[in-house]
ZAGU-479468 format. One line per 5 residues: for each residue x, y, z of C-alpha. Coordinates in steps of 0.05 Angstrom, whole numbers, padded with zeros to 5 digits, always signed. Layout:
! residues N
X/Y/Z  ...
! end
This chain:
! residues 664
-01353/-03356/+04017  -01388/-03433/+04034  -01453/-03378/+04049  -01438/-03347/+03975  -01431/-03418/+03947
-01496/-03444/+03971  -01528/-03380/+03953  -01509/-03382/+03877  -01526/-03455/+03873  -01599/-03435/+03903
-01607/-03379/+03855  -01589/-03422/+03798  -01639/-03486/+03816  -01694/-03438/+03830  -01680/-03401/+03762
-01691/-03475/+03725  -01753/-03487/+03763  -01792/-03427/+03746  -01760/-03428/+03674  -01740/-03491/+03649
-01800/-03524/+03598  -01781/-03592/+03620  -01778/-03635/+03681  -01719/-03685/+03658  -01681/-03711/+03600
-01660/-03782/+03575  -01621/-03804/+03514  -01664/-03835/+03467  -01648/-03907/+03442  -01625/-03878/+03377
-01574/-03834/+03414  -01608/-03764/+03417  -01624/-03727/+03480  -01696/-03717/+03483  -01742/-03672/+03535
-01801/-03696/+03571  -01848/-03658/+03623  -01895/-03690/+03677  -01974/-03691/+03649  -01999/-03669/+03717
-02072/-03685/+03706  -02048/-03756/+03684  -01995/-03789/+03724  -01960/-03838/+03694  -01959/-03797/+03630
-01903/-03755/+03599  -01898/-03702/+03541  -01838/-03694/+03493  -01817/-03623/+03494  -01767/-03570/+03459
-01718/-03558/+03522  -01714/-03481/+03524  -01756/-03430/+03562  -01815/-03420/+03532  -01841/-03481/+03496
-01881/-03431/+03448  -01822/-03396/+03419  -01790/-03413/+03356  -01715/-03412/+03386  -01735/-03462/+03444
-01670/-03505/+03414  -01624/-03442/+03405  -01577/-03457/+03465  -01586/-03539/+03462  -01558/-03592/+03420
-01617/-03603/+03364  -01621/-03675/+03353  -01598/-03703/+03279  -01602/-03768/+03242  -01650/-03826/+03250
-01697/-03806/+03314  -01734/-03859/+03349  -01780/-03833/+03403  -01795/-03888/+03452  -01861/-03922/+03478
-01835/-03908/+03549  -01778/-03872/+03599  -01748/-03875/+03659  -01733/-03808/+03699  -01685/-03785/+03753
-01723/-03829/+03806  -01728/-03887/+03773  -01794/-03884/+03758  -01822/-03909/+03684  -01867/-03861/+03643
-01911/-03874/+03581  -01896/-03829/+03527  -01965/-03798/+03514  -01958/-03732/+03472  -01904/-03685/+03422
-01914/-03620/+03449  -01918/-03557/+03393  -01860/-03534/+03366  -01824/-03594/+03396  -01773/-03608/+03339
-01780/-03545/+03309  -01722/-03530/+03250  -01687/-03594/+03277  -01667/-03591/+03200  -01616/-03644/+03218
-01665/-03696/+03227  -01663/-03753/+03173  -01720/-03798/+03194  -01774/-03802/+03256  -01808/-03868/+03291
-01851/-03845/+03339  -01869/-03892/+03389  -01940/-03928/+03396  -01961/-03899/+03457  -01961/-03830/+03431
-02037/-03805/+03417  -02020/-03735/+03386  -01972/-03686/+03350  -01979/-03617/+03368  -01980/-03559/+03313
-01917/-03549/+03282  -01884/-03605/+03321  -01834/-03623/+03262  -01846/-03551/+03226  -01780/-03535/+03191
-01747/-03607/+03187  -01722/-03595/+03115  -01675/-03653/+03118  -01734/-03705/+03136  -01746/-03757/+03086
-01784/-03808/+03125  -01835/-03814/+03186  -01870/-03873/+03217  -01927/-03850/+03265  -01951/-03900/+03313
-02023/-03934/+03311  -02047/-03898/+03368  -02043/-03825/+03339  -02108/-03792/+03326  -02090/-03719/+03330
-02046/-03687/+03286  -02040/-03618/+03295  -02039/-03563/+03240  -01977/-03558/+03207  -01943/-03609/+03242
-01893/-03629/+03181  -01896/-03556/+03153  -01833/-03540/+03111  -01811/-03610/+03112  -01794/-03606/+03037
-01754/-03672/+03032  -01809/-03713/+03065  -01819/-03775/+03015  -01851/-03828/+03060  -01901/-03827/+03111
-01920/-03896/+03145  -01989/-03881/+03188  -02059/-03920/+03184  -02094/-03861/+03215  -02152/-03822/+03203
-02159/-03797/+03128  -02174/-03724/+03163  -02101/-03720/+03195  -02068/-03724/+03120  -02074/-03651/+03105
-02034/-03635/+03177  -01980/-03683/+03153  -01982/-03665/+03079  -01983/-03587/+03082  -01967/-03524/+03113
-02040/-03494/+03128  -02015/-03442/+03176  -02035/-03388/+03139  -02085/-03375/+03077  -02042/-03390/+03024
-02019/-03467/+03048  -01957/-03485/+03019  -01948/-03557/+02981  -01887/-03592/+03006  -01892/-03667/+02981
-01917/-03677/+02905  -01887/-03747/+02909  -01906/-03777/+02969  -01903/-03851/+02987  -01956/-03873/+03045
-01944/-03941/+03079  -01882/-03949/+03034  -01929/-03946/+02966  -01930/-03883/+02928  -02001/-03858/+02937
-02037/-03880/+02873  -02110/-03915/+02876  -02150/-03884/+02937  -02206/-03916/+02969  -02236/-03870/+03031
-02269/-03915/+03074  -02347/-03907/+03097  -02320/-03887/+03175  -02299/-03824/+03138  -02352/-03763/+03139
-02311/-03709/+03104  -02252/-03693/+03073  -02215/-03628/+03092  -02182/-03570/+03057  -02122/-03587/+03018
-02126/-03660/+03041  -02094/-03689/+02976  -02076/-03623/+02945  -02012/-03640/+02900  -02017/-03713/+02904
-01992/-03721/+02831  -01982/-03792/+02829  -02060/-03796/+02853  -02090/-03832/+02791  -02162/-03850/+02821
-02204/-03838/+02882  -02260/-03872/+02907  -02305/-03834/+02961  -02344/-03871/+03005  -02420/-03861/+03021
-02408/-03836/+03083  -02376/-03772/+03065  -02417/-03707/+03061  -02365/-03652/+03044  -02302/-03641/+03005
-02262/-03583/+03025  -02226/-03530/+02982  -02170/-03548/+02947  -02184/-03620/+02971  -02143/-03647/+02913
-02114/-03592/+02876  -02056/-03601/+02837  -02071/-03681/+02830  -02036/-03674/+02757  -02047/-03748/+02751
-02113/-03760/+02776  -02159/-03787/+02722  -02221/-03818/+02755  -02267/-03796/+02813  -02315/-03830/+02840
-02353/-03792/+02895  -02417/-03828/+02945  -02484/-03806/+02945  -02484/-03767/+03007  -02430/-03712/+02985
-02470/-03648/+02981  -02419/-03600/+02987  -02350/-03597/+02947  -02315/-03538/+02962  -02280/-03488/+02918
-02228/-03509/+02862  -02236/-03583/+02897  -02205/-03615/+02835  -02168/-03549/+02803  -02105/-03568/+02760
-02131/-03643/+02760  -02112/-03635/+02681  -02117/-03708/+02667  -02182/-03720/+02694  -02233/-03755/+02648
-02285/-03790/+02689  -02326/-03761/+02742  -02383/-03812/+02779  -02421/-03773/+02811  -02503/-03768/+02826
-02500/-03705/+02870  -02534/-03637/+02847  -02516/-03604/+02788  -02490/-03534/+02831  -02427/-03572/+02856
-02406/-03592/+02780  -02372/-03529/+02778  -02328/-03537/+02833  -02308/-03613/+02802  -02292/-03582/+02737
-02263/-03523/+02746  -02214/-03476/+02781  -02247/-03425/+02799  -02203/-03400/+02856  -02201/-03329/+02822
-02230/-03283/+02769  -02205/-03321/+02705  -02222/-03396/+02724  -02180/-03448/+02691  -02222/-03502/+02646
-02178/-03557/+02657  -02229/-03626/+02633  -02246/-03625/+02552  -02271/-03688/+02552  -02299/-03704/+02617
-02344/-03765/+02626  -02399/-03768/+02670  -02426/-03830/+02705  -02386/-03872/+02650  -02414/-03830/+02588
-02387/-03774/+02551  -02424/-03710/+02577  -02469/-03694/+02512  -02545/-03688/+02524  -02560/-03659/+02586
-02627/-03659/+02615  -02619/-03615/+02683  -02670/-03647/+02727  -02730/-03607/+02762  -02697/-03609/+02831
-02647/-03552/+02806  -02665/-03479/+02815  -02600/-03447/+02789  -02538/-03461/+02750  -02482/-03436/+02785
-02423/-03395/+02749  -02378/-03442/+02713  -02418/-03498/+02717  -02406/-03533/+02647  -02352/-03480/+02624
-02314/-03516/+02567  -02354/-03585/+02566  -02342/-03588/+02491  -02374/-03658/+02478  -02438/-03632/+02502
-02486/-03621/+02445  -02556/-03600/+02474  -02581/-03579/+02533  -02658/-03572/+02560  -02667/-03522/+02614
-02729/-03536/+02662  -02783/-03488/+02687  -02754/-03502/+02759  -02692/-03466/+02743  -02691/-03384/+02756
-02616/-03369/+02740  -02571/-03383/+02697  -02503/-03365/+02721  -02439/-03325/+02693  -02392/-03377/+02647
-02439/-03432/+02662  -02442/-03461/+02588  -02377/-03420/+02561  -02339/-03452/+02508  -02386/-03505/+02502
-02363/-03511/+02427  -02407/-03577/+02414  -02466/-03550/+02434  -02523/-03544/+02378  -02581/-03531/+02420
-02606/-03501/+02484  -02679/-03499/+02510  -02686/-03445/+02562  -02745/-03458/+02614  -02799/-03414/+02628
-02770/-03391/+02698  -02711/-03364/+02682  -02700/-03288/+02692  -02623/-03271/+02674  -02580/-03299/+02626
-02521/-03275/+02658  -02449/-03251/+02633  -02419/-03302/+02580  -02461/-03346/+02594  -02463/-03388/+02524
-02405/-03343/+02496  -02365/-03381/+02452  -02416/-03438/+02437  -02389/-03434/+02365  -02433/-03502/+02346
-02501/-03468/+02366  -02549/-03460/+02319  -02611/-03454/+02358  -02637/-03426/+02418  -02703/-03423/+02459
-02708/-03369/+02508  -02763/-03373/+02558  -02827/-03320/+02565  -02794/-03307/+02633  -02727/-03278/+02612
-02720/-03203/+02625  -02642/-03191/+02617  -02591/-03220/+02578  -02529/-03188/+02600  -02464/-03182/+02568
-02428/-03226/+02526  -02489/-03275/+02536  -02482/-03317/+02460  -02419/-03265/+02442  -02380/-03311/+02386
-02435/-03362/+02373  -02412/-03361/+02300  -02459/-03418/+02277  -02523/-03381/+02309  -02575/-03365/+02247
-02635/-03334/+02284  -02653/-03304/+02346  -02721/-03293/+02382  -02721/-03252/+02440  -02785/-03253/+02479
-02828/-03201/+02499  -02808/-03209/+02568  -02740/-03181/+02556  -02729/-03106/+02567  -02648/-03102/+02559
-02599/-03140/+02512  -02533/-03127/+02544  -02464/-03100/+02518  -02433/-03148/+02466  -02496/-03196/+02479
-02488/-03226/+02406  -02431/-03195/+02381  -02389/-03238/+02333  -02446/-03285/+02310  -02429/-03278/+02240
-02477/-03338/+02221  -02541/-03297/+02250  -02589/-03275/+02196  -02644/-03253/+02231  -02668/-03231/+02294
-02738/-03219/+02323  -02734/-03170/+02375  -02790/-03169/+02426  -02836/-03113/+02447  -02808/-03093/+02517
-02741/-03087/+02499  -02720/-03011/+02519  -02642/-03017/+02506  -02604/-03045/+02461  -02537/-03036/+02496
-02468/-03025/+02459  -02440/-03078/+02416  -02497/-03117/+02421  -02500/-03145/+02348  -02433/-03115/+02332
-02399/-03156/+02273  -02457/-03196/+02258  -02439/-03200/+02187  -02497/-03247/+02171  -02546/-03209/+02188
-02595/-03175/+02128  -02651/-03140/+02164  -02664/-03113/+02235  -02731/-03084/+02263  -02739/-03048/+02322
-02797/-03047/+02359  -02836/-02978/+02388  -02810/-03002/+02459  -02738/-02983/+02443  -02713/-02920/+02461
-02636/-02923/+02458  -02594/-02956/+02411  -02523/-02962/+02436  -02447/-02952/+02411  -02426/-02990/+02359
-02494/-03041/+02364  -02495/-03067/+02295  -02424/-03033/+02270  -02395/-03078/+02217  -02454/-03117/+02197
-02436/-03113/+02129  -02493/-03159/+02103  -02544/-03118/+02134  -02596/-03095/+02076  -02650/-03060/+02116
-02671/-03026/+02181  -02734/-03007/+02210  -02723/-02963/+02268  -02789/-02950/+02317  -02819/-02888/+02336
-02800/-02889/+02411  -02718/-02881/+02390  -02690/-02815/+02424  -02617/-02831/+02412  -02568/-02874/+02372
-02496/-02879/+02394  -02425/-02871/+02360  -02421/-02913/+02303  -02481/-02956/+02317  -02489/-02977/+02240
-02420/-02958/+02224  -02392/-03007/+02168  -02459/-03033/+02136  -02441/-03023/+02076  -02495/-03066/+02050
-02553/-03023/+02061  -02603/-03011/+02010  -02658/-02976/+02045  -02677/-02952/+02124  -02743/-02934/+02155
-02746/-02883/+02206  -02822/-02879/+02237  -02793/-02823/+02293  -02841/-02756/+02285  -02771/-02727/+02305
-02698/-02756/+02281  -02660/-02785/+02339  -02599/-02753/+02372  -02540/-02780/+02336  -02472/-02793/+02364
-02415/-02793/+02320  -02398/-02832/+02262  -02470/-02863/+02260  -02475/-02880/+02192  -02406/-02878/+02168
-02394/-02923/+02109  -02467/-02923/+02089  -02484/-02900/+02014  -02517/-02835/+02023  -02570/-02834/+01962
-02604/-02894/+01991  -02674/-02884/+02006  -02700/-02863/+02073  -02772/-02870/+02091  -02796/-02820/+02141
-02866/-02790/+02166  -02899/-02742/+02120  -02884/-02669/+02138  -02815/-02689/+02169  -02764/-02679/+02115
-02741/-02614/+02137  -02725/-02644/+02207  -02692/-02699/+02176  -02648/-02660/+02131  -02626/-02618/+02189
-02612/-02678/+02236  -02586/-02722/+02185  -02556/-02680/+02124  -02515/-02735/+02088  -02573/-02773/+02065
-02599/-02746/+01988  -02654/-02794/+01977  -02710/-02777/+02041  -02785/-02812/+02021  -02842/-02788/+02061
-02895/-02843/+02068  -02946/-02864/+02118  -02882/-02910/+02146  -02928/-02929/+02204  -02979/-02981/+02160
-02969/-03057/+02156  -03012/-03114/+02126  -03005/-03178/+02146  -03035/-03250/+02149  -03051/-03280/+02219
-03030/-03346/+02188  -02981/-03345/+02129  -02993/-03417/+02124  -03063/-03405/+02113  -03065/-03340/+02067
-03024/-03275/+02040  -03037/-03199/+02043  -03022/-03159/+01977  -03019/-03089/+01986  -03048/-03064/+01918
-03040/-02993/+01943  -03000/-02960/+01994  -03029/-02899/+02033  -02979/-02840/+02023  -02972/-02775/+02043
-03024/-02751/+01984  -03069/-02810/+01989  -03077/-02842/+02055  -03126/-02903/+02022  -03098/-02965/+02027
-03125/-03022/+01985  -03111/-03092/+02000  -03124/-03161/+01976  -03124/-03226/+02017  -03097/-03287/+01983
-03114/-03355/+02020  -03073/-03415/+02007  -03099/-03480/+01972  -03149/-03513/+02030  -03161/-03444/+02055
-03214/-03391/+02045  -03208/-03310/+02067  -03258/-03297/+02126  -03251/-03216/+02155  -03197/-03168/+02168
-03182/-03149/+02234  -03230/-03086/+02228  -03286/-03129/+02219  -03299/-03120/+02153  -03306/-03180/+02104
-03290/-03139/+02033  -03236/-03166/+01988  -03203/-03121/+01957  -03211/-03079/+02016  -03198/-02998/+02017
-03180/-02971/+02083  -03164/-02901/+02100  -03100/-02901/+02144  -03093/-02832/+02193  -03044/-02859/+02240
-02999/-02917/+02255  -03040/-02980/+02234  -03033/-03054/+02226  -03091/-03095/+02193  -03090/-03166/+02197
-03121/-03215/+02149  -03155/-03280/+02181  -03164/-03342/+02137  -03211/-03408/+02153  -03205/-03482/+02132
-03251/-03490/+02066  -03229/-03480/+01985  -03279/-03451/+01945  -03265/-03440/+01866  -03307/-03382/+01860
-03339/-03329/+01905  -03396/-03279/+01884  -03418/-03320/+01824  -03460/-03273/+01788  -03518/-03278/+01746
-03545/-03221/+01694  -03591/-03230/+01642  -03594/-03303/+01652  -03519/-03296/+01640  -03483/-03338/+01694
-03406/-03332/+01719  -03369/-03383/+01756  -03301/-03410/+01769  -03273/-03478/+01751  -03205/-03502/+01754
-03175/-03433/+01754  -03217/-03407/+01694  -03276/-03361/+01693  -03331/-03396/+01656  -03395/-03355/+01628
-03452/-03390/+01610  -03518/-03361/+01577  -03487/-03328/+01516  -03465/-03343/+01446  -03425/-03290/+01406
-03407/-03239/+01458  -03339/-03228/+01472  -03311/-03242/+01546  -03252/-03198/+01584  -03221/-03213/+01639
-03182/-03157/+01677  -03140/-03162/+01743  -03145/-03116/+01799  -03104/-03062/+01765  -03147/-03066/+01697
-03094/-03103/+01656  -03128/-03157/+01611  -03100/-03225/+01632  -03114/-03295/+01598  -03168/-03336/+01622
-03138/-03398/+01641  -03095/-03418/+01702  -03110/-03360/+01735  -03084/-03346/+01811  -03119/-03336/+01867
-03146/-03256/+01868  -03197/-03210/+01842  -03215/-03206/+01779  -03270/-03160/+01734  -03301/-03200/+01678
-03329/-03158/+01614  -03389/-03189/+01573  -03393/-03148/+01509  -03433/-03077/+01533  -03453/-03113/+01596
-03441/-03079/+01667  -03369/-03103/+01690  -03375/-03170/+01743  -03321/-03175/+01798  -03305/-03245/+01804
-03258/-03271/+01861  -03216/-03328/+01840  -03193/-03378/+01906  -03147/-03434/+01891
! end
């Protein structure tokens, strides 16, 4: 019998030696039993552990009495042999799920607190951490939903592991009213010893009102201050070059930011871009102490990121330098106070919704480097009155200018091939549009509901027009289509347009158009590919006295100079004025003017009779009673005084008629 008892005792001792996670236990000064393990590599030091058979198992306290109430972890303990050891560390999961703990005071010799050491201590309300703690593991206090007071003078980097459960990709914020060192966390000055602010470091500190980040900090982590709804001002040091996603998301009270860093980082200060539908949470932002109004982006910036200035309603003007090559999606979305934008000559893409909703925008200058205007880029810019799309642009995206109700004129560059779906949908103020010959496709609803549109000129390369492209353009009074063959049409392309308006088409093509577009009843065959223009309308204009037609290809043109200028030559090289030109194909002829005013050109002398021009009147010298008659170029007799610039025919009795040009 004695032998059996000895064997049983030996088995129990062997079992404890093989599986126990602690070496001895001692009653703490606060009355709870704590369990310790020797640190073999560091004689004289011990670790506080959970007493179970596996330190890393969540049920380490399952067969032991969990400590409750106010716990004091001592500076040192005495083991069963009477030796004294310093308490240097709190092991992982040491007090996991000890929900009965209400407060913890950690001794001054403890240097590290392991991962999840106090996780799940839902009854814990206050913690005092010793001065030597320099390492706090992940989720050390996760699930401590009642924790309101922490006394700790350690580094900023450790706070995220005190405040938050960051054990997974969706950290839980479990303290929204934290007191730090006995006071609410309100005004935070991060010292120069700190070099980085980690992910979620102060996330959810709703009592925080101001933050000053020292010049030694180089990076601010993702969501570092997210949810700090009471935060009103932030000063960011000059060394910060990296600001994480949604660093200040949910800071609904933030009105002032002092920061001289790169433009690219502003999107992470201003906006919650943690998902595809960012939340704009600052509409009255002050930057460096002043409202963000006139923004001149420095030449060091090469790109403007997504959402960079989205929702800055106080912004009135923006100048984007030539160094910038791209403008991101939603970059200036909703900047309702923005009135003018100048886009530099290096930007190639204006991305989707870049200026959408800028209702105050009246003018925009698009640089010659832009090749693509993406969907919704200027949608609902209701104040925009005119747009010039440069020759560099090849495509105008879906809804690019839709809802721009104030838009009255659009100049489309000669490189645009596609006008995508609903590009100018519901631009009710638009009165005329002319498509260059580069355009091959006009998308569905492209000009739908443009009720103010009166004239449309469709270039000769258009092969297809999408469904309802001009549906609802009820104000249309004429249409000119220069295609030799009519385009392929979708359904309801011209729905709501009066069917009796003149539709100008190329000579000899009426049968094709009647077959393709039978709803129109007033087709007019004409030389639609002809135009005559001035090189500079401030110097002079061109009158088309006789337009070319399908039966007579001759055009008669008259160049009319403005005051202080005179006609010089036509683009064909001719100096005739009036000028008769035979038009046999698509033609644009240009009149050129130069400085220098002349009252009369081609003064005539015939049989000692001198004809000249003075002060708008044709004067004839060297005659007595002969009758002088003056006719305009159409043969209509006119009064010989205050004559406008133009070509006139003078008849003097039976003498041959003389041509006189009046230039004023």
